[in-house]
C-alpha positions in Angstrom: 19.6 -33.8 16.2 21.7 -32.9 19.7 21.0 -29.7 21.5 23.5 -27.3 20.7 22.7 -24.8 23.6 25.6 -23.3 24.8 27.8 -24.4 21.8 30.3 -21.6 20.7 30.4 -21.2 17.3 32.9 -18.6 16.1 32.3 -15.5 18.0 28.4 -16.5 19.0 27.1 -19.0 21.6 23.9 -20.9 20.7 20.9 -20.1 22.8 18.2 -22.2 20.9 17.4 -23.8 17.7 14.5 -22.0 15.9 14.2 -24.8 13.2 15.6 -27.4 10.5 14.8 -27.4 6.7 15.9 -29.4 4.2 18.7 -26.9 3.4 20.0 -26.8 6.9 19.5 -25.5 10.5 18.6 -22.0 12.0 19.9 -21.1 15.8 19.3 -18.5 18.0 22.6 -17.2 19.4 24.1 -14.3 21.3 27.4 -12.3 20.4 29.0 -11.7 23.8 31.1 -9.1 22.8 28.5 -6.9 21.2 25.7 -8.4 23.7 23.0 -9.0 21.1 21.3 -11.7 19.5 21.4 -13.1 16.4 20.1 -15.6 13.8 22.6 -18.2 12.5 21.8 -20.2 9.2 23.9 -23.0 8.8 23.9 -25.2 5.7 23.9 -28.7 6.1 26.8 -30.8 5.7 27.0 -32.5 2.3 24.7 -29.8 0.7 27.9 -27.2 1.3 29.7 -29.6 -1.0 27.5 -28.9 -3.9 28.8 -26.0 -5.7 25.7 -24.7 -6.9 24.1 -24.9 -3.5 27.3 -23.6 -1.7 27.4 -20.8 -4.0 23.8 -19.9 -3.4 24.3 -19.8 0.4 27.2 -17.4 -0.1 25.3 -15.4 -2.4 22.7 -15.0 0.0 24.9 -13.3 2.5 26.9 -11.2 -0.1 23.5 -9.9 -1.3 22.0 -9.1 2.1 25.2 -7.6 3.5 25.1 -5.2 0.4 22.1 -3.3 1.8 21.9 -1.2 4.8 18.5 -0.3 5.3 15.8 -0.5 8.7 13.2 -2.5 6.3 15.9 -5.3 5.6 17.3 -7.8 8.0 20.7 -7.0 8.4 23.8 -9.6 7.8 26.5 -9.5 10.6 29.0 -12.1 9.3 29.3 -15.0 7.0 31.8 -17.4 8.2 33.1 -20.9 8.5 33.5 -22.8 11.5 34.8 -26.2 12.0 33.7 -27.3 8.3 30.3 -25.8 8.7 29.4 -22.4 6.6 27.2 -19.9 8.5 25.5 -17.0 8.0 25.0 -14.8 11.1 22.0 -12.0 10.7 19.8 -9.7 12.7 17.4 -11.1 14.9 13.7 -9.8 14.5 11.8 -10.7 18.0 8.5 -11.3 15.9 6.3 -13.6 13.6 6.5 -13.5 10.0 3.7 -11.8 7.9 2.5 -15.3 7.1 1.7 -16.2 10.7 0.1 -13.0 11.6 -2.3 -13.3 8.6 -3.3 -16.6 10.1 -4.2 -14.8 13.2 -5.8 -12.0 12.0 -7.2 -12.5 8.7 -7.6 -9.7 6.0 -6.1 -6.5 7.5 -7.5 -3.2 7.4 -6.8 -1.4 3.9 -4.6 1.1 6.1 -2.9 -1.4 8.0 -2.1 -3.4 4.6 -1.0 -0.2 3.1 1.6 0.7 5.9 2.9 -2.6 5.8 3.5 -2.5 2.0 5.2 0.7 2.1 7.8 -0.3 4.4 8.5 -3.6 2.2 8.4 -1.1 -0.9 11.0 1.1 1.1 13.2 -2.0 1.7 12.7 -3.0 -2.4 13.9 0.6 -3.2 17.0 0.0 -1.4 17.5 -3.4 -2.4 16.8 -2.4 -6.4 19.4 0.6 -6.0 22.0 -2.0 -4.9 21.5 -3.9 -8.4 19.8 -6.9 -6.6 16.3 -8.7 -7.3 15.1 -10.7 -4.3 13.0 -13.3 -6.4 11.4 -14.7 -3.5 9.1 -12.1 -1.9 6.3 -13.7 0.4 4.9 -13.2 3.3 7.0 -16.0 5.2 9.9 -13.6 4.2 8.4 -10.6 5.7 9.2 -10.4 9.5 7.0 -8.2 11.9 9.0 -7.1 14.8 7.4 -6.2 18.5 8.0 -2.6 18.0 6.3 -2.4 14.8 9.3 -3.2 12.4 8.7 -4.6 9.0 11.8 -6.5 7.3 12.4 -8.5 4.2 14.3 -11.5 4.8 15.8 -14.7 3.3 17.9 -13.6 0.0 18.6 -17.2 -0.7 17.2 -16.9 -4.4 18.4 -13.0 -4.9 20.0 -12.4 -8.1 22.9 -9.8 -7.9 23.3 -7.6 -11.1 26.7 -8.8 -12.1 26.0 -12.4 -11.5 24.6 -15.0 -13.9 21.6 -17.0 -12.9 21.9 -20.5 -11.1 18.8 -21.9 -12.8 18.5 -22.8 -16.2 16.2 -21.4 -18.7 12.7 -23.6 -18.1 13.6 -24.2 -14.6 11.5 -22.5 -11.9 12.5 -21.9 -8.7 10.4 -19.9 -5.9 7.2 -19.8 -4.7 4.7 -20.1 -7.5 1.8 -18.6 -5.6 4.0 -15.1 -5.5 5.9 -15.6 -8.8 5.6 -13.1 -11.8 5.3 -15.3 -15.1 8.7 -14.3 -16.5 10.2 -15.8 -13.6 7.8 -19.2 -13.8 9.1 -19.5 -17.6 12.7 -19.4 -16.2 13.5 -16.1 -17.6 16.1 -13.7 -16.0 14.1 -11.1 -14.3 14.6 -7.4 -12.8 13.0 -5.2 -9.7 9.7 -5.2 -11.7 9.4 -9.2 -10.5 9.9 -8.1 -7.2 7.1 -5.6 -7.8 4.6 -8.3 -8.8 5.2 -10.6 -5.7 4.5 -7.2 -3.8 1.4 -7.0 -5.3 0.3 -10.5 -4.6 0.9 -9.9 -1.1 -0.8 -6.8 -0.8 -3.7 -8.4 -2.4 -3.8 -11.2 0.2 -3.5 -8.5 2.9 -6.4 -7.2 1.9 -8.5 -10.3 0.9 -7.2 -13.4 2.7 -6.0 -15.4 -0.5 -3.6 -14.8 -3.3 -4.9 -13.6 -6.7 -4.0 -16.7 -8.4 -4.6 -19.6 -5.9 -4.0 -23.3 -7.0 -7.2 -24.5 -8.3 -8.1 -28.5 -8.1 -10.8 -28.3 -10.3 -9.6 -30.1 -13.5 -11.4 -27.9 -15.9 -9.6 -24.4 -14.7 -6.7 -23.0 -16.5 -3.1 -23.7 -15.3 -1.8 -20.8 -13.0 0.7 -19.4 -15.5 -2.0 -19.0 -18.1 -4.6 -17.2 -15.6 -1.6 -14.9 -14.9 -0.7 -14.5 -18.5 -4.4 -13.1 -19.3 -4.8 -11.3 -16.0 -7.7 -13.4 -15.1 -7.9 -12.9 -11.3 -10.9 -11.6 -9.2 -10.6 -7.6 -8.6 -9.6 -6.7 -5.4 -12.5 -4.3 -4.7 -15.1 -7.3 -5.5 -13.4 -9.1 -2.6 -13.1 -6.5 -0.2 -15.4 -3.2 -1.1 -13.8 -1.1 1.6 -10.2 -0.9 -0.2 -9.9 2.4 -2.0 -10.0 2.5 -5.7 -6.2 4.4 -5.7 -5.2 1.3 -3.8 -7.0 -1.2 -6.0 -5.5 0.6 -9.0 -1.8 0.3 -7.7 -2.6 -3.5 -6.9 -3.6 -3.9 -10.6 -0.6 -1.9 -11.9 1.7 -4.3 -9.8 -0.2 -7.4 -11.1 0.3 -6.5 -15.0 1.3 -9.8 -16.6 3.9 -7.9 -19.2 6.8 -6.2 -17.3 6.6 -3.5 -19.7 3.2 -2.8 -18.6 3.9 -3.3 -15.1 4.6 -0.3 -12.6 8.5 0.3 -13.1 9.8 1.0 -10.1 9.7 0.4 -6.5 10.0 4.3 -5.9 7.1 4.9 -8.1 5.1 2.6 -5.8 6.6 4.2 -2.7 5.3 7.5 -3.8 1.6 6.2 -4.8 1.6 4.7 -1.2 2.8 7.7 0.5 -0.1 9.8 -1.3 -2.6 7.3 -0.2 -1.6 7.2 3.3 -0.4 10.7 4.3 3.0 11.9 5.3 4.0 9.1 7.3 7.7 8.7 8.8 9.2 5.1 9.4 8.6 5.7 13.1 5.1 6.6 12.5 4.4 3.7 10.9 6.2 1.3 13.2 4.0 2.8 16.1 0.8 2.5 14.2 1.7 -1.0 13.4 3.0 -1.9 16.7 -0.3 -0.9 18.2 -2.4 -2.5 15.9 -0.7 -6.0 16.3 -0.5 -5.6 20.1 -4.0 -4.9 20.1 -4.9 -8.2 18.6 -2.3 -10.4 20.6 0.1 -11.1 17.6 2.7 -10.6 20.1 2.8 -12.4 23.9 3.8 -10.5 26.5 6.9 -12.2 28.2 7.1 -12.4 32.2 10.2 -10.1 32.4 9.0 -7.9 29.8 7.5 -4.2 30.6 5.1 -2.5 28.1 5.2 1.4 28.8 3.2 3.9 27.1 3.6 7.2 28.0 1.5 10.1 27.6 3.3 12.5 25.4 2.5 15.7 23.5 4.5 14.2 20.6 2.5 10.9 20.3 1.1 9.8 16.9 -2.7 10.4 16.3 -3.6 6.8 17.7 -1.6 7.0 20.8 -3.4 8.3 24.1 -2.2 11.9 25.2 -3.0 14.5 27.7 -7.1 15.5 27.3 -7.6 19.1 26.5 -10.3 19.5 29.3 -10.6 23.3 29.1 -11.4 22.7 25.3 -13.7 20.0 25.6 -17.4 19.9 27.0 -18.3 17.8 29.8 -20.6 15.8 27.8 -18.3 14.7 25.1 -15.9 13.6 27.6 -18.3 11.3 29.3 -19.7 10.2 26.0 -16.0 9.3 24.9 -15.3 7.3 28.5 -18.5 5.5 27.9 -17.7 4.6 24.3 -14.2 3.3 25.3 -15.6 1.2 28.3 -18.0 -0.8 26.1 -15.8 -1.1 22.9 -14.3 -4.7 23.0 -10.4 -4.9 22.9 -10.2 -5.4 19.3 -11.8 -2.0 18.8 -9.6 -0.4 20.9 -7.4 1.2 18.0 -10.7 2.8 16.5 -11.1 4.3 20.2 -7.6 5.9 20.0 -8.5 7.3 16.6 -12.1 8.9 17.7 -10.4 10.5 20.9 -6.7 10.8 20.0 -5.9 13.0 23.0 -7.8 11.1 25.9 -5.1 11.0 28.8 -5.2 7.2 29.6 -5.3 8.5 33.2 -9.1 8.7 32.4 -9.7 4.9 31.3 -12.0 2.8 33.5 -10.4 0.3 35.3 -12.4 -2.2 33.4 -10.8 -1.2 30.2 -7.5 -1.7 31.6 -8.3 -5.1 33.1 -9.7 -5.8 29.4 -6.2 -4.9 28.1 -4.0 -6.5 30.8 -2.6 -3.3 31.9 -2.0 -1.2 35.2 -1.8 2.4 35.8 0.6 4.0 37.9 1.4 7.6 39.2 4.2 9.0 40.5 4.0 11.4 43.8 7.4 13.4 43.5 9.1 16.7 42.2 9.1 17.1 38.5 12.8 16.9 38.3 13.0 13.6 39.6 13.9 10.8 37.5 12.6 7.5 37.2 14.0 4.1 35.7 11.8 1.3 35.2 12.8 -2.4 35.2 16.6 -1.0 34.3 15.1 -0.2 30.8 13.2 3.0 30.1 14.1 6.2 31.9 11.3 9.0 32.5 11.1 12.5 34.3 8.2 12.1 36.6 6.5 15.0 35.0 5.9 12.9 31.7 5.5 9.6 33.5 1.7 10.6 35.1 -0.4 7.8 34.1 2.2 5.5 33.0 0.6 2.2 31.6 2.4 -1.1 32.7 2.0 -4.7 32.0 0.8 -6.8 35.4 3.3 -8.4 37.4 6.4 -7.6 39.3 8.3 -4.0 38.5 11.7 -2.2 39.8 11.6 1.4 40.0 14.7 3.3 40.5 14.3 7.0 41.5 16.8 9.7 41.1 16.7 13.1 42.7 19.2 16.0 40.8 20.5 16.7 44.3 21.9 13.1 44.7 19.1 11.4 46.4 18.3 7.9 45.2 15.7 5.3 46.0 14.9 1.8 44.7 11.0 0.6 45.2 10.1 -3.3 43.9 6.0 -3.5 43.6 3.7 -6.0 42.1 1.0 -4.7 39.8 -2.1 -6.4 39.0 -4.4 -6.2 35.8 -6.5 -3.1 36.0 -4.9 -1.8 39.2 -4.1 2.0 39.8 -1.5 3.0 42.1 0.7 6.0 43.4 4.4 5.5 44.3 5.9 8.3 46.4 9.7 7.9 46.8 11.3 9.6 49.7 15.1 10.9 49.9 17.3 11.6 52.5 
């Protein structure tokens, strides 16, 4: 297929091709009128002329567009352009959960629980609209660079007022994550999505699905094992999983829908009880920190990673140390702990010392995290803008952590003075900038 970069498709301009599949092509595009990126899904020519598949494509657009929630990928438009059918949807800058699990292996129970909580919040809204996703799996759960968790791909979604496009006995979907009623080609409701959620949560905690495909000729078929709930319990696979979370998974994986946990709201409340009172912003911040620490996301050359000392930061973030209330021995011990902990344990270090000011971090740890530390020698009411992205007041910007490389700083004095400085930072470098105003 010839490159489509720079090609106009309706109100969008193609920037890159993200992939191709049997159904169509996925493109990365920009919408100049709103200056935002979008993903364009185009159904292949020929397929769009097949009524059933064309209707499935249109139904995907309708089902997703009806849901407005921060845990569900937003649909911007559904349009025709020169004979092609397109869905324009939100661009999530990050990998899917399947890719992330391939990099990290099984997740700590709290991280898995937080992801499940965000997915559940999205399902709660989807089900409230009378829609069933029917294809919930790690590949359809997207992770953004700011810790976002979003449900994607409504290609198999079933609206409450629509008849199924599959015939009884016809199985369509992903068998490893599919509830037994869907395998039998029966009409399903939201409890089918909850079964799939249980499979995803089980996989996040153990590294495998509860009903993997077996090559052993003597093994029972997957459907038979699911109907008999014949799987290894999650705590036998991972003893660190709290029993309350294991009990939740068992309730989600019940073979009979009537015995399964009935609603996403019920699941959400149980997860919130297990995880504590965590707002969506708290969840995003904790997930972002954990995945960045494990290098699931890659820093780009033109990207600034800013971590600012703040009294409102979540418990895992770096905040000003309350030195007057702490003993010098404890302070020295924490610094030594941070110095010797490897990068993959930095989240643990933050939990042990949640109030540690990152201006105290040793240079070796900064180098290990590929960060630099910058101080500003200026009046507290001076504002600084970093790389045309983030504005900070100087009194809140002390000890700001930045990615190494070139950066641009714009200082603004309340009396009207301005100054721009350009510096290039190295990993582990500690530098102070002193702006001067006329």
